[in-house]
N, C-alpha and C positions, 0 to 999 in steps of 0.2 A: 101149126095146130094148138088146139087149145083141148087140154084133158080136164075131165071133171071126175070127181070121186062119188061113186054112187054107194052107199052101204046097202047091201042086200037083205042084212038080217038086224034085226033089233039087238039093242044091247040085253046081254044074258044076265042072269042072276050072277054067276061068277064075277062079271065084270062091274057091277053094281057093288056085289059084296068086297071086291078089292077096294074101288074108290072110297067107299065107307071106312074101311079099315085104314087107309091111308090117312083120310082125313082125321080119324081119332088119334091115330099115332101121333099126327103133327099138332093136334091139339094139345094132347096129354103132354108131350114135350115143352111144349111153349108154355103150358102153364105149371111146369114143375118148379119147386123153389130153386133157386140159385143158390149153388154151395157157398158156405160162408167164406168170407175172403181169409186169406192166410195173411196173418200178421209176420210179413218178414222180418221185420225191424226186431221184433220180440225174439223169434227165432235166431237171427244173427246175434244177438245179445248172449242167447243161451250156447252158443256155439264159442262165443268169445269166453265165456266162464268155463265152459269144457276145455277149451285150449289151456285156459290158465292152470287149471287143475290137472293137466297133462305134464305141464310145465314143471309144477309142484311134484307131481309123482316123479318125474325124472331127478329132480333134487333129492331123493330118497334114495337114488342109485339103486332100485329094484327092477330088474327088467321085467318081471311077471306083472307087476304094476303098471308100468308103462305100457307092454305089450296089450294089457286090457283096454285101452283104448282102440285098437285096431279092429276091424271088422274080420272074420275068419278068412275070409278071401283077400285081405286087404294087399296091396303092393306098395312097399318102400323103396325109395331110391336116395340112398346113403351117398354121399359124395365120395368119389374115388374107389368104390367099391359095386360089386354085381348088385343087380335089381333083387331085391328080397320078396318072393312070392309067399303070402300066406302070413297068420298072425305068428306061427312058430318061428317063420323066418326073420321076421321083423324083431321077434323077442331076442335071438340070436345076435342081430346085429346090435342091439341096444346092451347086451350081456357082454359082447366083445368090447365096447368102450368102457363100460362099468369095470372091467377086469383091470384097467389101470387104476389104482387107487387115487391118482391124481386128477383123472378125468371128472369135470362137472360141464354142465350144460345147462342152458336157461333159455326161454324164447318169450317174445311180448307180441301178442296180436297187435298187429295196425290196420287190418281191414277184415271184414266178415261180411257175407252175403249169403243170402236163401233164394232159392228159386220160388217163383211164384207159386209151384206146386206143393212147395213146404216140405218135400222129401229129400232135396239136393241142397248142398252149400259148400261153401268153403271157407277157410281164413288163411291168412297171410301174415306175415310180418319178419321180424329179424331176430336171430340168436346170438348167443355168445357163447363159447366153449373154451375150456382151458385144461391144460395138462402139462406135463413136464415133458419136454422133449428127448430125443435120443442123448444129445448132449448134456442133459440134465439141467438146462435152462427152462424158466417156464413160458410156455407158447400159449396165446391167447390169439383165438380167431374169431372173426364176425362173419355174419353171412346171412342169408333170407332163405324162407321156406313158403311151401303153398302145401295146404292140405286139403284134400276134398272129403267131405262128410256125407254120409247118406243115413236117413232115418231107417232104422231097421224095424221089423213086423212086430217087435215088442215096444216100439216107441222110443228107443234109446237111439242116440246119434252115435256113430262109429267111424272111424276113419277107414277110408277106402283107397286112397292114393295119397302119400304123402312123400315129399320131395324137400331136400334142403341142399344147398351147396354154399361155398365160401366165398367171400366177397376177396377181389383183388388184392394182393399185398400192396401197400402204398411205399 
């Protein structure tokens, strides 16, 4: 059996208006200028500079200065310690380290990337820390880190997730 479709009513004004509206929408979006491309390499270089400034801040042993690089809701994952949620908790982690007058830390960024959207990125690299051990002897440790950055509403970058851990002892 063969069926045929027969339209018994002509297209109404609502159908024509809807079709014209869809056509106008398609044409307007097709003709809209493309967003400017994001220079991810330049933004990655900014993150590297920011990470270098953060390491310099750590060299001053000022926990407030170090914590200023974190977003309000940042999460820090220090080695052999509980997760620190929020800028204030991250500040406390750093203050604990700086309470030891022999504690020093510095890091070097070896990789930085930014998403094509230009609003998220990461830095990664190596760090070295030293302090006087419980036995009075100097201890030097090396390790690696990974930090996720997000561009904030004011255009500044802040660390949102910061993780570091020591290399295995040789």
